[in-house]
C-alpha positions as CSV (number, residue, x, y, z in Angstrom):
1,H,0.0,0.0,0.0
2,Y,1.3,3.5,-0.9
3,V,0.7,4.8,2.7
4,R,3.2,2.3,4.0
5,G,5.9,3.4,1.5
6,G,4.6,1.6,-1.6
7,K,4.2,3.1,-5.0
8,P,0.8,4.7,-5.8
9,G,-1.1,2.8,-8.5
10,Y,1.2,-0.3,-8.4
11,F,-0.4,-3.7,-8.5
12,P,1.9,-6.7,-7.9
13,K,2.1,-9.1,-10.8
14,L,0.1,-12.3,-10.6
15,S,2.5,-14.0,-13.1
16,R,5.6,-13.6,-10.9
17,S,7.8,-16.5,-10.2
18,D,9.7,-15.4,-7.1
19,E,9.1,-16.4,-3.4
20,M,6.1,-14.0,-3.4
21,A,4.4,-15.8,-6.2
22,F,0.6,-15.9,-6.0
23,P,-1.2,-19.0,-7.3
24,H,-3.6,-17.7,-9.9
25,P,-5.6,-19.7,-12.5
26,V,-5.3,-17.1,-15.2
27,P,-1.8,-16.0,-16.2
28,L,-2.9,-12.4,-16.6
29,N,-2.0,-9.5,-14.4
30,L,-4.5,-7.0,-12.9
31,W,-2.7,-4.0,-14.3
32,D,-2.1,-4.1,-18.1
33,P,-2.9,-7.9,-18.6
34,F,-1.9,-7.8,-22.3
35,G,1.3,-5.6,-21.9
36,F,0.1,-2.5,-23.8
37,T,2.0,-0.1,-21.6
38,S,5.3,-2.0,-21.5
39,K,6.6,-0.1,-24.5
40,M,5.5,3.3,-23.4
41,T,8.0,5.9,-22.3
42,P,7.8,7.2,-18.7
43,E,6.5,10.5,-20.0
44,R,3.7,8.8,-22.0
45,K,2.8,6.7,-19.0
46,E,2.6,9.8,-16.8
47,K,0.4,11.5,-19.4
48,A,-1.9,8.4,-19.6
49,L,-2.1,8.3,-15.8
50,L,-3.2,11.9,-15.6
51,A,-5.8,11.3,-18.3
52,E,-7.1,8.3,-16.4
53,V,-7.4,10.3,-13.1
54,N,-9.2,13.1,-14.9
55,N,-11.6,10.6,-16.6
56,G,-12.4,9.2,-13.1
57,R,-13.0,12.7,-11.7
58,L,-15.3,13.5,-14.6
59,A,-17.2,10.3,-14.1
60,M,-17.7,11.1,-10.5
61,I,-19.0,14.6,-11.3
62,G,-21.4,13.0,-13.9
63,I,-22.8,10.4,-11.6
64,F,-23.4,13.0,-8.8
65,G,-25.0,15.3,-11.3
66,M,-27.4,12.5,-12.4
67,I,-28.2,11.7,-8.8
68,S,-28.9,15.3,-8.0
69,A,-31.1,15.8,-11.1
70,S,-33.0,12.6,-10.2
71,K,-33.8,14.1,-6.8
72,G,-35.2,17.3,-8.4
73,L,-32.2,19.6,-8.0
74,Q,-31.3,22.0,-10.8
75,V,-28.3,20.8,-12.7
76,P,-27.1,22.8,-15.7
77,G,-27.2,20.6,-18.8
78,L,-29.4,18.0,-17.2
79,D,-32.5,20.1,-16.6
80,T,-33.9,19.5,-20.1
81,V,-33.0,15.8,-20.4
82,G,-36.1,14.6,-18.6
83,I,-34.7,12.4,-15.9
84,K,-37.5,10.8,-13.9
85,P,-37.5,11.7,-10.2
86,Y,-36.2,8.9,-8.0
87,A,-38.5,8.4,-5.0
88,G,-36.0,6.2,-3.0
89,E,-33.2,7.2,-0.7
90,V,-30.1,7.5,-2.8
91,M,-27.7,7.1,0.1
92,A,-29.6,4.3,1.7
93,P,-29.9,1.5,-0.8
94,F,-31.5,-0.9,1.7
95,T,-35.2,-0.9,2.3
96,A,-37.6,-2.4,4.9
97,G,-37.6,-5.6,2.9
98,D,-33.9,-6.2,3.7
99,T,-34.3,-6.1,7.5
100,A,-32.9,-9.7,7.8
101,L,-29.5,-8.1,7.1
102,P,-27.6,-6.7,10.1
103,F,-28.3,-3.1,11.0
104,V,-30.7,-2.6,8.1
105,A,-33.8,-2.3,10.4
106,D,-32.1,0.6,12.2
107,M,-31.1,2.3,9.0
108,A,-34.6,1.8,7.4
109,A,-36.2,3.4,10.5
110,K,-34.2,6.6,9.8
111,I,-35.2,6.9,6.1
112,G,-37.1,10.2,5.5
113,T,-36.4,11.7,8.9
114,Y,-33.5,13.9,7.9
115,G,-35.6,16.7,6.3
116,Y,-34.8,16.2,2.7
């Protein structure tokens, strides 16, 4: 993990053959399973990483915009799309039908009591 001195974005290879080898049924790695980035220069890899991070940020902004528009809030660009209002609780995906799961009954009791 990068907090303990590791490298951010690094995934250990599943196809390694040293003493830390991991038994895995498929000889593909989690990061770049087909070796597309092995021939990239470090500058190109850095640019691709920045593009990937920015794409992730844009996706998060998009999903929160859709959630906000579905709750009836005004979102520029999404106001005229015609998103149907979502009557459920976006941040509480469990309902009273899931009370067999631990803590769901307590969570379901609080749905609708926060004033929004």
